[in-house]
C-alpha positions in Angstrom: 34.7 39.8 84.1 37.7 41.4 85.9 37.8 39.6 89.3 34.4 40.9 90.5 35.5 44.6 90.3 33.4 46.9 88.2 35.3 48.3 85.2 35.4 52.1 85.5 34.2 54.0 82.4 36.4 55.7 79.9 40.1 55.3 79.3 40.9 54.0 82.8 38.5 51.2 82.3 39.9 50.4 78.9 43.5 50.3 80.3 42.3 47.9 83.1 40.6 45.6 80.6 43.7 45.7 78.3 45.9 44.8 81.3 43.6 42.0 82.4 43.5 40.6 78.8 47.3 40.7 78.5 47.7 38.9 81.9 45.1 36.3 80.9 46.8 35.6 77.5 50.3 35.4 79.1 48.9 33.0 81.8 47.3 30.8 79.1 50.6 30.7 77.2 52.5 29.7 80.3 50.0 27.1 81.2 50.1 25.6 77.7 53.9 25.4 78.0 53.5 23.7 81.4 50.9 21.3 79.9 53.3 20.2 77.1 56.0 19.4 79.7 53.6 17.6 82.0 52.1 15.5 79.1 55.6 14.3 78.1 56.4 13.5 81.7 53.1 11.7 82.2 53.7 9.5 79.2 57.1 8.6 80.5 55.7 7.8 83.9 52.9 5.7 82.4 55.5 3.6 80.5 57.5 3.2 83.7 54.3 2.1 85.5 53.5 -0.5 82.8 57.1 -1.9 83.0 57.0 -2.0 86.8 53.6 -3.7 86.8 54.9 -6.4 84.4 58.0 -6.9 86.5 56.0 -7.3 89.7 53.5 -9.7 88.2 56.3 -11.9 86.7 58.2 -12.0 90.0 55.0 -12.7 92.0 54.1 -15.6 89.7 57.6 -17.0 90.1 57.4 -16.7 93.9 54.0 -18.3 94.0 55.2 -21.1 91.9 58.1 -21.9 94.3 55.7 -21.6 97.3 53.3 -24.1 95.7 56.2 -26.6 95.2 57.3 -26.0 98.8 53.9 -26.7 100.1 53.5 -29.8 98.1 56.8 -31.1 99.4 56.5 -30.1 103.1 53.0 -29.0 103.8 51.8 -25.9 105.6 53.7 -26.9 108.8 57.0 -26.5 106.9 55.8 -23.1 105.7 54.9 -22.0 109.2 58.2 -23.2 110.5 60.1 -21.4 107.8 58.2 -18.1 108.4 58.7 -18.1 112.1 60.9 -15.3 113.4 61.1 -13.4 110.1 60.6 -9.7 110.5 58.5 -7.4 108.3 60.0 -5.6 105.3 60.5 -1.8 105.5 59.8 0.5 102.6 61.4 3.9 102.2 59.9 6.2 99.5 61.9 9.1 97.9 59.8 12.1 96.8 60.5 15.0 94.4 58.6 18.0 93.1 58.6 18.7 89.3 56.4 21.4 87.6 54.6 21.9 90.9 53.7 18.2 91.4 55.0 16.2 94.3 55.4 12.6 93.5 57.5 9.5 94.4 60.6 8.9 92.4 61.7 5.6 94.0 60.9 3.1 96.7 63.7 1.2 98.6 62.8 -2.0 100.3 64.7 -3.5 103.2 63.9 -7.2 103.4 65.2 -8.6 106.8 67.5 -11.5 106.6 66.8 -14.8 108.4 68.0 -14.5 112.0 70.4 -17.2 113.2 67.8 -18.5 115.7 65.2 -19.1 113.0 64.7 -22.5 111.5 65.9 -22.9 108.0 63.3 -23.7 105.3 62.3 -27.3 105.3 63.0 -27.8 101.6 64.8 -26.2 98.7 61.6 -24.9 97.1 60.7 -22.9 100.2 64.2 -21.4 100.2 63.7 -20.4 96.6 60.2 -19.0 97.5 61.7 -16.9 100.3 64.2 -15.3 97.9 61.6 -14.9 95.2 59.1 -13.2 97.5 61.9 -10.8 98.5 62.3 -9.8 94.9 58.5 -9.6 94.4 58.2 -7.2 97.4 60.8 -4.9 96.0 59.1 -5.0 92.6 55.7 -4.3 94.3 57.1 -1.2 96.0 58.6 0.0 92.7 55.3 -0.5 91.0 53.4 1.4 93.7 55.8 4.3 93.5 55.5 4.4 89.7 51.7 4.1 89.8 51.4 6.9 92.3 53.8 9.2 90.4 51.8 8.6 87.1 48.5 9.3 88.9 49.8 12.5 90.6 51.2 13.9 87.3 48.1 12.8 85.4 45.9 14.7 87.9 48.0 17.8 87.3 47.7 17.4 83.6 43.9 17.3 83.9 43.8 20.3 86.2 46.1 22.4 84.0 44.2 21.4 80.8 41.0 22.6 82.6 42.5 25.9 83.5 43.8 26.5 79.9 40.4 25.7 78.6 38.7 28.1 81.0 41.0 30.9 79.9 40.9 30.2 76.2 37.2 29.5 75.9 35.7 31.7 78.5 37.8 34.3 80.3 39.9 35.6 77.3 36.8 35.9 74.9 34.8 37.8 77.6 37.7 40.2 78.2 38.1 40.7 74.5 34.4 41.4 74.1 34.5 43.8 77.0 37.5 45.6 75.5 35.8 45.8 72.1 32.7 47.4 73.8 35.0 49.8 75.7 36.7 50.8 72.4 33.4 51.3 70.8 32.0 53.4 73.7 35.2 55.5 73.7 35.0 56.0 69.9 31.3 57.0 70.2 32.0 59.3 73.1 34.8 61.0 71.2 32.6 61.4 68.2 29.8 62.9 70.2 32.3 65.2 71.9 33.5 66.3 68.5 30.0 67.0 67.3 29.3 69.1 70.4 32.5 71.1 70.0 31.7 71.8 66.4 28.2 72.8 67.3 29.4 75.0 70.1 32.0 76.6 67.7 29.3 77.3 65.1 27.1 79.1 67.7 
């Protein structure tokens, strides 16, 4: 009820319970304030995730369309020839911490250019596909960052909500009940002490 320590009897115990209850109520208030901010941020991140997902799917569909045209025009050999010598893209993720949650804020993609020694795409459709896949890769990285950010903040929302519920539904009521019992015990003890004093004075 108070961190595993036994509450001492009398006024010292009541003071400790009162302090614990005040701390728990202040903590619940602060957590509820944090929860409101986190929920607003989570909704914003979910909207950003949906927009990033839509952009990525649209760009991917465009790239796949150009690739299909290129394959129909030049076959897989033309695709293999166009892809030879092209390096891998590099992704850099920027991170930030807000309300105690570390999450990505942006993803920057570096798509390598075609080296001078590499063969040019065999047809215009493959050239368009190459450019479109570059845009799709950038959109995929942005979507991954947005999705991770929304998931991280969403997890913190759930954890904070659980802590508030534990305080409001369990910890604070238990402390309040213990404080009420302590008040009653003190009142009874003072009454009994008064009776004893009056009895002693009368004898």
